[in-house]
PDB file of N, CA, C, O and CB in Angstrom:
ATOM      1  N   UNK A   1      99.620 139.620 180.401  1.00  0.00           N
ATOM      2  CA  UNK A   1      98.596 140.411 179.521  1.00  0.00           C
ATOM      3  C   UNK A   1      97.349 139.975 180.027  1.00  0.00           C
ATOM      4  O   UNK A   1      97.199 138.882 180.572  1.00  0.00           O
ATOM      5  CB  UNK A   1      98.678 140.154 177.912  1.00  0.00           C
ATOM      6  N   UNK A   2      96.120 141.118 179.795  1.00  0.00           N
ATOM      7  CA  UNK A   2      95.113 140.939 180.341  1.00  0.00           C
ATOM      8  C   UNK A   2      93.953 140.074 179.318  1.00  0.00           C
ATOM      9  O   UNK A   2      94.114 139.865 178.115  1.00  0.00           O
ATOM     10  CB  UNK A   2      94.786 142.274 180.818  1.00  0.00           C
ATOM     11  N   UNK A   3      92.632 139.599 180.236  1.00  0.00           N
ATOM     12  CA  UNK A   3      92.033 139.115 179.302  1.00  0.00           C
ATOM     13  C   UNK A   3      91.310 139.876 178.383  1.00  0.00           C
ATOM     14  O   UNK A   3      90.898 140.972 178.763  1.00  0.00           O
ATOM     15  CB  UNK A   3      91.411 138.357 179.737  1.00  0.00           C
ATOM     16  N   UNK A   4      90.991 139.359 176.814  1.00  0.00           N
ATOM     17  CA  UNK A   4      90.133 139.919 176.328  1.00  0.00           C
ATOM     18  C   UNK A   4      88.738 140.243 176.391  1.00  0.00           C
ATOM     19  O   UNK A   4      88.114 139.344 176.955  1.00  0.00           O
ATOM     20  CB  UNK A   4      90.286 139.633 175.725  1.00  0.00           C
ATOM     21  N   UNK A   5      87.980 141.258 175.996  1.00  0.00           N
ATOM     22  CA  UNK A   5      86.776 142.114 176.103  1.00  0.00           C
ATOM     23  C   UNK A   5      85.683 141.156 175.357  1.00  0.00           C
ATOM     24  O   UNK A   5      84.694 140.704 175.934  1.00  0.00           O
ATOM     25  CB  UNK A   5      86.996 143.710 175.351  1.00  0.00           C
ATOM     26  N   UNK A   6      85.970 140.944 174.149  1.00  0.00           N
ATOM     27  CA  UNK A   6      85.759 139.990 173.178  1.00  0.00           C
ATOM     28  C   UNK A   6      84.520 139.022 173.215  1.00  0.00           C
ATOM     29  O   UNK A   6      84.420 139.130 174.438  1.00  0.00           O
ATOM     30  CB  UNK A   6      86.878 139.266 173.177  1.00  0.00           C
ATOM     31  N   UNK A   7      83.640 138.288 172.942  1.00  0.00           N
ATOM     32  CA  UNK A   7      82.913 137.712 172.838  1.00  0.00           C
ATOM     33  C   UNK A   7      83.554 136.292 172.357  1.00  0.00           C
ATOM     34  O   UNK A   7      84.200 136.157 171.317  1.00  0.00           O
ATOM     35  CB  UNK A   7      82.079 138.396 172.224  1.00  0.00           C
ATOM     36  N   UNK A   8      83.193 135.000 173.520  1.00  0.00           N
ATOM     37  CA  UNK A   8      83.711 134.100 172.769  1.00  0.00           C
ATOM     38  C   UNK A   8      82.962 133.111 172.096  1.00  0.00           C
ATOM     39  O   UNK A   8      83.131 131.910 171.885  1.00  0.00           O
ATOM     40  CB  UNK A   8      84.490 133.593 173.398  1.00  0.00           C
ATOM     41  N   UNK A   9      82.045 133.980 171.800  1.00  0.00           N
ATOM     42  CA  UNK A   9      80.870 133.342 170.935  1.00  0.00           C
ATOM     43  C   UNK A   9      79.904 134.952 170.159  1.00  0.00           C
ATOM     44  O   UNK A   9      79.546 135.856 170.914  1.00  0.00           O
ATOM     45  CB  UNK A   9      79.624 132.152 172.324  1.00  0.00           C
ATOM     46  N   UNK A  10      79.709 134.998 169.059  1.00  0.00           N
ATOM     47  CA  UNK A  10      79.006 135.617 168.413  1.00  0.00           C
ATOM     48  C   UNK A  10      77.892 134.852 167.856  1.00  0.00           C
ATOM     49  O   UNK A  10      78.117 133.743 167.373  1.00  0.00           O
ATOM     50  CB  UNK A  10      79.698 136.191 167.632  1.00  0.00           C
ATOM     51  N   UNK A  11      76.281 135.517 167.886  1.00  0.00           N
ATOM     52  CA  UNK A  11      75.203 135.107 166.872  1.00  0.00           C
ATOM     53  C   UNK A  11      75.352 135.612 165.513  1.00  0.00           C
ATOM     54  O   UNK A  11      75.877 136.678 165.192  1.00  0.00           O
ATOM     55  CB  UNK A  11      73.888 135.544 167.313  1.00  0.00           C
ATOM     56  N   UNK A  12      74.762 134.613 164.641  1.00  0.00           N
ATOM     57  CA  UNK A  12      74.481 134.816 163.061  1.00  0.00           C
ATOM     58  C   UNK A  12      73.049 135.104 162.985  1.00  0.00           C
ATOM     59  O   UNK A  12      72.347 134.095 163.052  1.00  0.00           O
ATOM     60  CB  UNK A  12      74.839 133.469 162.083  1.00  0.00           C
ATOM     61  N   UNK A  13      72.489 136.113 162.874  1.00  0.00           N
ATOM     62  CA  UNK A  13      71.265 136.682 163.242  1.00  0.00           C
ATOM     63  C   UNK A  13      70.482 135.774 161.733  1.00  0.00           C
ATOM     64  O   UNK A  13      69.597 134.986 162.067  1.00  0.00           O
ATOM     65  CB  UNK A  13      71.299 138.741 163.359  1.00  0.00           C
ATOM     66  N   UNK A  14      70.607 135.813 161.057  1.00  0.00           N
ATOM     67  CA  UNK A  14      70.241 135.490 159.793  1.00  0.00           C
ATOM     68  C   UNK A  14      69.791 133.816 159.751  1.00  0.00           C
ATOM     69  O   UNK A  14      68.995 133.286 158.975  1.00  0.00           O
ATOM     70  CB  UNK A  14      71.503 135.888 158.826  1.00  0.00           C
ATOM     71  N   UNK A  15      70.576 133.187 160.852  1.00  0.00           N
ATOM     72  CA  UNK A  15      70.901 131.970 160.555  1.00  0.00           C
ATOM     73  C   UNK A  15      69.955 131.114 161.848  1.00  0.00           C
ATOM     74  O   UNK A  15      69.618 129.933 161.773  1.00  0.00           O
ATOM     75  CB  UNK A  15      72.663 131.822 160.520  1.00  0.00           C
ATOM     76  N   UNK A  16      69.608 132.176 163.165  1.00  0.00           N
ATOM     77  CA  UNK A  16      68.425 131.922 163.658  1.00  0.00           C
ATOM     78  C   UNK A  16      67.534 132.167 163.728  1.00  0.00           C
ATOM     79  O   UNK A  16      66.788 131.766 164.621  1.00  0.00           O
ATOM     80  CB  UNK A  16      68.316 131.853 164.201  1.00  0.00           C
ATOM     81  N   UNK A  17      67.093 133.228 162.471  1.00  0.00           N
ATOM     82  CA  UNK A  17      65.576 133.604 161.859  1.00  0.00           C
ATOM     83  C   UNK A  17      65.485 132.319 160.869  1.00  0.00           C
ATOM     84  O   UNK A  17      64.339 131.983 160.572  1.00  0.00           O
ATOM     85  CB  UNK A  17      65.439 135.354 160.892  1.00  0.00           C
ATOM     86  N   UNK A  18      66.400 131.670 160.401  1.00  0.00           N
ATOM     87  CA  UNK A  18      65.753 130.571 159.266  1.00  0.00           C
ATOM     88  C   UNK A  18      65.878 129.539 160.013  1.00  0.00           C
ATOM     89  O   UNK A  18      65.979 128.419 159.512  1.00  0.00           O
ATOM     90  CB  UNK A  18      66.479 130.306 157.750  1.00  0.00           C
ATOM     91  N   UNK A  19      65.893 129.748 161.373  1.00  0.00           N
ATOM     92  CA  UNK A  19      66.124 128.062 162.072  1.00  0.00           C
ATOM     93  C   UNK A  19      64.479 128.358 162.665  1.00  0.00           C
ATOM     94  O   UNK A  19      63.598 127.504 162.568  1.00  0.00           O
ATOM     95  CB  UNK A  19      67.849 127.694 163.727  1.00  0.00           C
ATOM     96  N   UNK A  20      64.314 129.398 163.138  1.00  0.00           N
ATOM     97  CA  UNK A  20      63.037 129.472 163.757  1.00  0.00           C
ATOM     98  C   UNK A  20      61.441 129.668 162.722  1.00  0.00           C
ATOM     99  O   UNK A  20      60.283 129.805 163.117  1.00  0.00           O
ATOM    100  CB  UNK A  20      63.290 130.753 164.746  1.00  0.00           C
ATOM    101  N   UNK A  21      62.029 129.606 161.227  1.00  0.00           N
ATOM    102  CA  UNK A  21      61.217 129.349 160.791  1.00  0.00           C
ATOM    103  C   UNK A  21      61.023 127.907 160.255  1.00  0.00           C
ATOM    104  O   UNK A  21      59.877 127.622 159.908  1.00  0.00           O
ATOM    105  CB  UNK A  21      61.147 130.187 160.180  1.00  0.00           C
ATOM    106  N   UNK A  22      61.846 127.094 160.156  1.00  0.00           N
ATOM    107  CA  UNK A  22      61.786 125.853 159.774  1.00  0.00           C
ATOM    108  C   UNK A  22      61.341 125.425 161.022  1.00  0.00           C
ATOM    109  O   UNK A  22      60.180 125.094 160.782  1.00  0.00           O
ATOM    110  CB  UNK A  22      62.991 125.236 159.190  1.00  0.00           C
ATOM    111  N   UNK A  23      61.514 125.255 162.036  1.00  0.00           N
ATOM    112  CA  UNK A  23      60.999 124.771 163.375  1.00  0.00           C
ATOM    113  C   UNK A  23      59.169 125.306 163.246  1.00  0.00           C
ATOM    114  O   UNK A  23      58.306 124.460 163.481  1.00  0.00           O
ATOM    115  CB  UNK A  23      62.077 125.674 164.882  1.00  0.00           C
ATOM    116  N   UNK A  24      58.748 126.821 162.842  1.00  0.00           N
ATOM    117  CA  UNK A  24      57.437 127.058 162.607  1.00  0.00           C
ATOM    118  C   UNK A  24      56.906 126.243 161.581  1.00  0.00           C
ATOM    119  O   UNK A  24      55.825 125.742 161.893  1.00  0.00           O
ATOM    120  CB  UNK A  24      57.233 128.346 162.332  1.00  0.00           C
ATOM    121  N   UNK A  25      57.401 125.897 160.246  1.00  0.00           N
ATOM    122  CA  UNK A  25      56.911 125.188 159.387  1.00  0.00           C
ATOM    123  C   UNK A  25      56.846 123.760 159.844  1.00  0.00           C
ATOM    124  O   UNK A  25      55.708 123.294 159.777  1.00  0.00           O
ATOM    125  CB  UNK A  25      57.571 125.395 158.271  1.00  0.00           C
ATOM    126  N   UNK A  26      57.899 122.833 160.352  1.00  0.00           N
ATOM    127  CA  UNK A  26      57.750 122.207 161.230  1.00  0.00           C
ATOM    128  C   UNK A  26      56.571 121.780 161.549  1.00  0.00           C
ATOM    129  O   UNK A  26      55.869 120.909 161.035  1.00  0.00           O
ATOM    130  CB  UNK A  26      58.202 122.657 161.949  1.00  0.00           C
ATOM    131  N   UNK A  27      56.321 122.820 162.905  1.00  0.00           N
ATOM    132  CA  UNK A  27      55.466 122.363 163.674  1.00  0.00           C
ATOM    133  C   UNK A  27      53.793 122.515 162.286  1.00  0.00           C
ATOM    134  O   UNK A  27      52.861 121.723 162.422  1.00  0.00           O
ATOM    135  CB  UNK A  27      55.584 123.461 165.382  1.00  0.00           C
ATOM    136  N   UNK A  28      53.765 123.380 161.371  1.00  0.00           N
ATOM    137  CA  UNK A  28      52.771 123.883 160.610  1.00  0.00           C
ATOM    138  C   UNK A  28      52.320 122.093 160.431  1.00  0.00           C
ATOM    139  O   UNK A  28      51.419 121.496 161.020  1.00  0.00           O
ATOM    140  CB  UNK A  28      53.296 125.040 159.105  1.00  0.00           C
ATOM    141  N   UNK A  29      53.250 121.585 159.465  1.00  0.00           N
ATOM    142  CA  UNK A  29      53.253 120.515 158.827  1.00  0.00           C
ATOM    143  C   UNK A  29      52.483 119.403 159.904  1.00  0.00           C
ATOM    144  O   UNK A  29      51.432 118.811 159.663  1.00  0.00           O
ATOM    145  CB  UNK A  29      54.755 120.224 158.364  1.00  0.00           C
ATOM    146  N   UNK A  30      53.365 119.285 161.239  1.00  0.00           N
ATOM    147  CA  UNK A  30      52.624 118.313 162.273  1.00  0.00           C
ATOM    148  C   UNK A  30      51.375 118.621 162.568  1.00  0.00           C
ATOM    149  O   UNK A  30      50.784 117.720 163.163  1.00  0.00           O
ATOM    150  CB  UNK A  30      53.231 118.219 163.541  1.00  0.00           C
ATOM    151  N   UNK A  31      50.653 119.758 162.322  1.00  0.00           N
ATOM    152  CA  UNK A  31      49.767 120.117 162.319  1.00  0.00           C
ATOM    153  C   UNK A  31      49.103 119.628 161.066  1.00  0.00           C
ATOM    154  O   UNK A  31      47.893 119.448 161.210  1.00  0.00           O
ATOM    155  CB  UNK A  31      49.886 121.232 162.603  1.00  0.00           C
ATOM    156  N   UNK A  32      49.402 119.465 160.323  1.00  0.00           N
ATOM    157  CA  UNK A  32      48.500 119.475 158.921  1.00  0.00           C
ATOM    158  C   UNK A  32      48.698 117.584 158.677  1.00  0.00           C
ATOM    159  O   UNK A  32      47.857 116.960 158.030  1.00  0.00           O
ATOM    160  CB  UNK A  32      49.427 120.794 157.264  1.00  0.00           C
ATOM    161  N   UNK A  33      49.659 117.043 159.173  1.00  0.00           N
ATOM    162  CA  UNK A  33      49.343 115.520 159.283  1.00  0.00           C
ATOM    163  C   UNK A  33      48.916 115.133 160.334  1.00  0.00           C
ATOM    164  O   UNK A  33      49.000 113.905 160.337  1.00  0.00           O
ATOM    165  CB  UNK A  33      50.302 114.699 159.086  1.00  0.00           C
ATOM    166  N   UNK A  34      48.229 115.733 161.828  1.00  0.00           N
ATOM    167  CA  UNK A  34      47.640 115.071 162.644  1.00  0.00           C
ATOM    168  C   UNK A  34      45.811 115.604 161.886  1.00  0.00           C
ATOM    169  O   UNK A  34      44.872 114.883 162.225  1.00  0.00           O
ATOM    170  CB  UNK A  34      48.255 115.537 164.407  1.00  0.00           C
ATOM    171  N   UNK A  35      45.599 116.445 161.229  1.00  0.00           N
ATOM    172  CA  UNK A  35      44.451 116.572 160.804  1.00  0.00           C
ATOM    173  C   UNK A  35      44.254 115.770 159.844  1.00  0.00           C
ATOM    174  O   UNK A  35      43.121 115.290 159.826  1.00  0.00           O
ATOM    175  CB  UNK A  35      44.175 117.670 160.531  1.00  0.00           C
ATOM    176  N   UNK A  36      45.404 115.237 158.503  1.00  0.00           N
ATOM    177  CA  UNK A  36      45.075 114.311 157.995  1.00  0.00           C
ATOM    178  C   UNK A  36      44.785 112.971 158.110  1.00  0.00           C
ATOM    179  O   UNK A  36      44.213 112.250 157.293  1.00  0.00           O
ATOM    180  CB  UNK A  36      45.503 114.401 157.542  1.00  0.00           C
ATOM    181  N   UNK A  37      45.221 112.703 159.177  1.00  0.00           N
ATOM    182  CA  UNK A  37      45.093 111.201 160.169  1.00  0.00           C
ATOM    183  C   UNK A  37      44.232 111.179 160.739  1.00  0.00           C
ATOM    184  O   UNK A  37      43.643 110.102 160.821  1.00  0.00           O
ATOM    185  CB  UNK A  37      45.972 110.814 161.175  1.00  0.00           C
ATOM    186  N   UNK A  38      43.752 112.238 161.369  1.00  0.00           N
ATOM    187  CA  UNK A  38      42.575 112.587 162.125  1.00  0.00           C
ATOM    188  C   UNK A  38      41.054 112.197 160.795  1.00  0.00           C
ATOM    189  O   UNK A  38      40.147 111.384 160.969  1.00  0.00           O
ATOM    190  CB  UNK A  38      42.827 114.577 162.697  1.00  0.00           C
ATOM    191  N   UNK A  39      41.296 113.194 159.450  1.00  0.00           N
ATOM    192  CA  UNK A  39      40.461 112.475 158.685  1.00  0.00           C
ATOM    193  C   UNK A  39      40.573 110.998 157.849  1.00  0.00           C
ATOM    194  O   UNK A  39      40.023 110.943 156.749  1.00  0.00           O
ATOM    195  CB  UNK A  39      40.235 113.321 157.937  1.00  0.00           C
ATOM    196  N   UNK A  40      41.118 110.081 158.245  1.00  0.00           N
ATOM    197  CA  UNK A  40      41.729 109.089 157.156  1.00  0.00           C
ATOM    198  C   UNK A  40      42.410 108.958 156.363  1.00  0.00           C
ATOM    199  O   UNK A  40      42.604 107.898 155.768  1.00  0.00           O
ATOM    200  CB  UNK A  40      41.332 108.747 156.618  1.00  0.00           C
ATOM    201  N   UNK A  41      42.992 110.095 156.138  1.00  0.00           N
ATOM    202  CA  UNK A  41      44.174 110.230 154.890  1.00  0.00           C
ATOM    203  C   UNK A  41      45.107 109.603 155.054  1.00  0.00           C
ATOM    204  O   UNK A  41      45.984 110.385 155.420  1.00  0.00           O
ATOM    205  CB  UNK A  41      44.784 111.435 154.597  1.00  0.00           C
ATOM    206  N   UNK A  42      45.514 108.541 155.003  1.00  0.00           N
ATOM    207  CA  UNK A  42      46.939 108.194 155.887  1.00  0.00           C
ATOM    208  C   UNK A  42      48.093 108.664 154.724  1.00  0.00           C
ATOM    209  O   UNK A  42      49.066 109.277 155.163  1.00  0.00           O
ATOM    210  CB  UNK A  42      47.131 106.181 156.395  1.00  0.00           C
ATOM    211  N   UNK A  43      48.050 108.496 153.789  1.00  0.00           N
ATOM    212  CA  UNK A  43      48.760 108.939 152.827  1.00  0.00           C
ATOM    213  C   UNK A  43      49.539 110.338 152.510  1.00  0.00           C
ATOM    214  O   UNK A  43      50.645 110.616 152.048  1.00  0.00           O
ATOM    215  CB  UNK A  43      48.040 108.738 152.075  1.00  0.00           C
ATOM    216  N   UNK A  44      48.582 110.970 152.914  1.00  0.00           N
ATOM    217  CA  UNK A  44      49.204 112.348 152.931  1.00  0.00           C
ATOM    218  C   UNK A  44      49.237 112.810 154.273  1.00  0.00           C
ATOM    219  O   UNK A  44      49.777 113.916 154.267  1.00  0.00           O
ATOM    220  CB  UNK A  44      48.466 113.366 152.073  1.00  0.00           C
ATOM    221  N   UNK A  45      48.907 112.472 155.424  1.00  0.00           N
ATOM    222  CA  UNK A  45      49.583 112.197 156.839  1.00  0.00           C
ATOM    223  C   UNK A  45      50.843 111.947 156.759  1.00  0.00           C
ATOM    224  O   UNK A  45      51.602 112.833 157.150  1.00  0.00           O
ATOM    225  CB  UNK A  45      49.067 111.106 157.581  1.00  0.00           C
ATOM    226  N   UNK A  46      51.451 110.606 156.203  1.00  0.00           N
ATOM    227  CA  UNK A  46      52.697 110.467 156.036  1.00  0.00           C
ATOM    228  C   UNK A  46      53.582 110.918 155.353  1.00  0.00           C
ATOM    229  O   UNK A  46      54.772 110.626 155.467  1.00  0.00           O
ATOM    230  CB  UNK A  46      52.827 109.734 155.910  1.00  0.00           C
ATOM    231  N   UNK A  47      53.050 111.773 154.470  1.00  0.00           N
ATOM    232  CA  UNK A  47      54.069 112.565 153.583  1.00  0.00           C
ATOM    233  C   UNK A  47      53.873 113.882 154.114  1.00  0.00           C
ATOM    234  O   UNK A  47      54.395 114.677 153.332  1.00  0.00           O
ATOM    235  CB  UNK A  47      53.829 112.516 151.920  1.00  0.00           C
ATOM    236  N   UNK A  48      53.436 114.381 154.942  1.00  0.00           N
ATOM    237  CA  UNK A  48      53.315 115.454 155.454  1.00  0.00           C
ATOM    238  C   UNK A  48      54.586 115.748 157.126  1.00  0.00           C
ATOM    239  O   UNK A  48      55.549 116.481 157.351  1.00  0.00           O
ATOM    240  CB  UNK A  48      51.602 115.409 155.657  1.00  0.00           C
ATOM    241  N   UNK A  49      53.667 114.484 158.061  1.00  0.00           N
ATOM    242  CA  UNK A  49      54.765 114.412 158.871  1.00  0.00           C
ATOM    243  C   UNK A  49      56.168 114.179 158.641  1.00  0.00           C
ATOM    244  O   UNK A  49      57.041 114.514 159.442  1.00  0.00           O
ATOM    245  CB  UNK A  49      54.510 113.688 159.546  1.00  0.00           C
ATOM    246  N   UNK A  50      56.509 113.240 156.853  1.00  0.00           N
ATOM    247  CA  UNK A  50      57.766 113.079 156.717  1.00  0.00           C
ATOM    248  C   UNK A  50      58.796 115.100 156.354  1.00  0.00           C
ATOM    249  O   UNK A  50      59.871 115.635 156.625  1.00  0.00           O
ATOM    250  CB  UNK A  50      57.729 111.710 155.259  1.00  0.00           C
ATOM    251  N   UNK A  51      57.794 115.355 155.792  1.00  0.00           N
ATOM    252  CA  UNK A  51      58.283 117.315 155.463  1.00  0.00           C
ATOM    253  C   UNK A  51      58.573 117.885 156.720  1.00  0.00           C
ATOM    254  O   UNK A  51      59.288 118.882 156.814  1.00  0.00           O
ATOM    255  CB  UNK A  51      56.860 118.534 154.766  1.00  0.00           C
ATOM    256  N   UNK A  52      57.878 117.108 158.060  1.00  0.00           N
ATOM    257  CA  UNK A  52      57.765 118.221 159.194  1.00  0.00           C
ATOM    258  C   UNK A  52      58.767 117.816 159.564  1.00  0.00           C
ATOM    259  O   UNK A  52      59.573 118.743 159.644  1.00  0.00           O
ATOM    260  CB  UNK A  52      56.651 118.384 160.262  1.00  0.00           C
ATOM    261  N   UNK A  53      59.403 116.383 160.001  1.00  0.00           N
ATOM    262  CA  UNK A  53      60.434 115.553 160.734  1.00  0.00           C
ATOM    263  C   UNK A  53      61.640 116.420 160.034  1.00  0.00           C
ATOM    264  O   UNK A  53      62.506 116.997 160.691  1.00  0.00           O
ATOM    265  CB  UNK A  53      60.399 113.678 160.425  1.00  0.00           C
ATOM    266  N   UNK A  54      61.557 116.424 158.445  1.00  0.00           N
ATOM    267  CA  UNK A  54      62.955 116.545 157.918  1.00  0.00           C
ATOM    268  C   UNK A  54      62.941 118.209 158.059  1.00  0.00           C
ATOM    269  O   UNK A  54      64.026 118.787 158.104  1.00  0.00           O
ATOM    270  CB  UNK A  54      63.237 115.824 156.186  1.00  0.00           C
ATOM    271  N   UNK A  55      62.121 118.713 158.103  1.00  0.00           N
ATOM    272  CA  UNK A  55      62.358 120.915 158.640  1.00  0.00           C
ATOM    273  C   UNK A  55      62.690 120.743 159.633  1.00  0.00           C
ATOM    274  O   UNK A  55      63.706 121.415 159.810  1.00  0.00           O
ATOM    275  CB  UNK A  55      60.986 122.293 158.859  1.00  0.00           C
ATOM    276  N   UNK A  56      62.281 119.870 160.999  1.00  0.00           N
ATOM    277  CA  UNK A  56      62.994 119.824 162.320  1.00  0.00           C
ATOM    278  C   UNK A  56      64.407 119.583 162.236  1.00  0.00           C
ATOM    279  O   UNK A  56      65.232 120.308 162.791  1.00  0.00           O
ATOM    280  CB  UNK A  56      62.448 118.805 163.179  1.00  0.00           C
ATOM    281  N   UNK A  57      64.786 118.258 161.335  1.00  0.00           N
ATOM    282  CA  UNK A  57      65.896 117.793 161.499  1.00  0.00           C
ATOM    283  C   UNK A  57      67.337 118.739 160.368  1.00  0.00           C
ATOM    284  O   UNK A  57      68.547 118.721 160.595  1.00  0.00           O
ATOM    285  CB  UNK A  57      65.530 116.149 161.202  1.00  0.00           C
ATOM    286  N   UNK A  58      66.714 119.356 159.372  1.00  0.00           N
ATOM    287  CA  UNK A  58      67.058 120.513 159.108  1.00  0.00           C
ATOM    288  C   UNK A  58      67.775 122.086 159.993  1.00  0.00           C
ATOM    289  O   UNK A  58      68.917 122.501 160.190  1.00  0.00           O
ATOM    290  CB  UNK A  58      66.027 120.608 158.646  1.00  0.00           C
ATOM    291  N   UNK A  59      66.496 122.537 160.305  1.00  0.00           N
ATOM    292  CA  UNK A  59      66.610 123.187 161.461  1.00  0.00           C
ATOM    293  C   UNK A  59      67.612 122.833 162.482  1.00  0.00           C
ATOM    294  O   UNK A  59      68.537 123.637 162.607  1.00  0.00           O
ATOM    295  CB  UNK A  59      65.508 123.139 161.968  1.00  0.00           C
ATOM    296  N   UNK A  60      67.612 122.076 163.029  1.00  0.00           N
ATOM    297  CA  UNK A  60      68.564 121.557 163.898  1.00  0.00           C
ATOM    298  C   UNK A  60      69.981 121.420 163.732  1.00  0.00           C
ATOM    299  O   UNK A  60      70.746 121.270 164.685  1.00  0.00           O
ATOM    300  CB  UNK A  60      68.218 120.527 164.129  1.00  0.00           C
ATOM    301  N   UNK A  61      70.313 121.466 162.618  1.00  0.00           N
ATOM    302  CA  UNK A  61      71.763 121.528 162.184  1.00  0.00           C
ATOM    303  C   UNK A  61      71.841 122.875 161.657  1.00  0.00           C
ATOM    304  O   UNK A  61      72.465 123.024 160.607  1.00  0.00           O
ATOM    305  CB  UNK A  61      72.223 120.410 161.088  1.00  0.00           C
ATOM    306  N   UNK A  62      71.332 123.839 162.193  1.00  0.00           N
ATOM    307  CA  UNK A  62      71.397 124.743 160.898  1.00  0.00           C
ATOM    308  C   UNK A  62      72.850 125.629 162.466  1.00  0.00           C
ATOM    309  O   UNK A  62      72.566 125.628 163.664  1.00  0.00           O
ATOM    310  CB  UNK A  62      69.153 125.934 160.046  1.00  0.00           C
ATOM    311  N   UNK A  63      73.748 126.022 162.087  1.00  0.00           N
ATOM    312  CA  UNK A  63      74.804 126.841 162.536  1.00  0.00           C
ATOM    313  C   UNK A  63      74.193 128.535 163.125  1.00  0.00           C
ATOM    314  O   UNK A  63      73.684 129.497 162.550  1.00  0.00           O
ATOM    315  CB  UNK A  63      75.897 126.912 161.139  1.00  0.00           C
ATOM    316  N   UNK A  64      74.531 128.263 164.384  1.00  0.00           N
ATOM    317  CA  UNK A  64      73.767 129.789 164.651  1.00  0.00           C
ATOM    318  C   UNK A  64      74.288 130.543 165.608  1.00  0.00           C
ATOM    319  O   UNK A  64      73.687 131.419 166.229  1.00  0.00           O
ATOM    320  CB  UNK A  64      72.318 129.740 165.084  1.00  0.00           C
ATOM    321  N   UNK A  65      76.085 130.021 165.821  1.00  0.00           N
ATOM    322  CA  UNK A  65      76.894 131.042 166.628  1.00  0.00           C
ATOM    323  C   UNK A  65      77.732 130.726 165.923  1.00  0.00           C
ATOM    324  O   UNK A  65      77.704 129.661 165.306  1.00  0.00           O
ATOM    325  CB  UNK A  65      77.172 131.068 168.115  1.00  0.00           C
ATOM    326  N   UNK A  66      79.193 132.044 165.807  1.00  0.00           N
ATOM    327  CA  UNK A  66      80.666 131.594 165.588  1.00  0.00           C
ATOM    328  C   UNK A  66      81.421 131.695 166.801  1.00  0.00           C
ATOM    329  O   UNK A  66      81.353 132.546 167.688  1.00  0.00           O
ATOM    330  CB  UNK A  66      81.399 132.421 164.522  1.00  0.00           C
ATOM    331  N   UNK A  67      82.300 130.478 166.668  1.00  0.00           N
ATOM    332  CA  UNK A  67      82.994 130.913 167.659  1.00  0.00           C
ATOM    333  C   UNK A  67      84.405 131.327 167.482  1.00  0.00           C
ATOM    334  O   UNK A  67      84.991 131.141 166.416  1.00  0.00           O
ATOM    335  CB  UNK A  67      82.909 130.049 168.507  1.00  0.00           C
ATOM    336  N   UNK A  68      84.994 131.919 168.570  1.00  0.00           N
ATOM    337  CA  UNK A  68      86.282 132.069 168.195  1.00  0.00           C
ATOM    338  C   UNK A  68      87.418 131.403 168.233  1.00  0.00           C
ATOM    339  O   UNK A  68      87.354 130.783 169.294  1.00  0.00           O
ATOM    340  CB  UNK A  68      86.542 132.789 168.562  1.00  0.00           C
ATOM    341  N   UNK A  69      88.354 131.168 167.755  1.00  0.00           N
ATOM    342  CA  UNK A  69      88.966 130.448 167.417  1.00  0.00           C
ATOM    343  C   UNK A  69      90.665 130.784 167.668  1.00  0.00           C
ATOM    344  O   UNK A  69      91.516 129.967 167.317  1.00  0.00           O
ATOM    345  CB  UNK A  69      88.434 130.281 166.256  1.00  0.00           C
ATOM    346  N   UNK A  70      91.076 132.299 168.424  1.00  0.00           N
ATOM    347  CA  UNK A  70      92.073 132.740 168.471  1.00  0.00           C
ATOM    348  C   UNK A  70      92.254 133.434 169.705  1.00  0.00           C
ATOM    349  O   UNK A  70      91.394 133.135 170.534  1.00  0.00           O
ATOM    350  CB  UNK A  70      92.244 133.328 167.474  1.00  0.00           C
ATOM    351  N   UNK A  71      93.127 134.292 170.101  1.00  0.00           N
ATOM    352  CA  UNK A  71      93.110 134.969 171.307  1.00  0.00           C
ATOM    353  C   UNK A  71      92.880 136.556 170.530  1.00  0.00           C
ATOM    354  O   UNK A  71      93.063 137.448 171.358  1.00  0.00           O
ATOM    355  CB  UNK A  71      94.647 134.665 172.337  1.00  0.00           C
ATOM    356  N   UNK A  72      92.595 136.985 169.413  1.00  0.00           N
ATOM    357  CA  UNK A  72      92.536 137.866 168.675  1.00  0.00           C
ATOM    358  C   UNK A  72      91.371 138.254 168.446  1.00  0.00           C
ATOM    359  O   UNK A  72      91.013 139.407 168.209  1.00  0.00           O
ATOM    360  CB  UNK A  72      93.083 137.664 167.795  1.00  0.00           C
ATOM    361  N   UNK A  73      90.463 136.904 168.533  1.00  0.00           N
ATOM    362  CA  UNK A  73      89.202 136.227 168.445  1.00  0.00           C
ATOM    363  C   UNK A  73      88.494 136.747 166.733  1.00  0.00           C
ATOM    364  O   UNK A  73      87.585 137.477 166.335  1.00  0.00           O
ATOM    365  CB  UNK A  73      88.167 136.783 169.983  1.00  0.00           C
ATOM    366  N   UNK A  74      89.525 135.883 166.140  1.00  0.00           N
ATOM    367  CA  UNK A  74      88.762 135.830 164.445  1.00  0.00           C
ATOM    368  C   UNK A  74      87.712 134.437 164.676  1.00  0.00           C
ATOM    369  O   UNK A  74      87.711 133.372 165.293  1.00  0.00           O
ATOM    370  CB  UNK A  74      90.278 135.413 162.772  1.00  0.00           C
ATOM    371  N   UNK A  75      87.163 134.934 164.085  1.00  0.00           N
ATOM    372  CA  UNK A  75      85.836 133.744 164.456  1.00  0.00           C
ATOM    373  C   UNK A  75      85.275 132.688 162.872  1.00  0.00           C
ATOM    374  O   UNK A  75      85.389 132.928 161.670  1.00  0.00           O
ATOM    375  CB  UNK A  75      84.059 134.985 165.096  1.00  0.00           C
ATOM    376  N   UNK A  76      84.874 131.908 163.372  1.00  0.00           N
ATOM    377  CA  UNK A  76      84.433 130.754 162.696  1.00  0.00           C
ATOM    378  C   UNK A  76      83.508 130.405 162.728  1.00  0.00           C
ATOM    379  O   UNK A  76      83.210 129.387 162.104  1.00  0.00           O
ATOM    380  CB  UNK A  76      84.842 129.914 162.827  1.00  0.00           C
TER     381      UNK A  76
END
């Protein structure tokens, strides 16, 4: 038998876009947190830093590719 010309992984465009947005919003939250700490508002800085870390964590757990699981290239 010959080898299949179908890819072993296919990207999920919506998930990639969502991951990018979460990383971007996490960076903005990090900048807001830095600004809050610089102005002496530690309470707000901690809250925004937690939100930023949460966004990064959620973004890193998004599945962005489907992998083939059979030779006929069924994807999961």
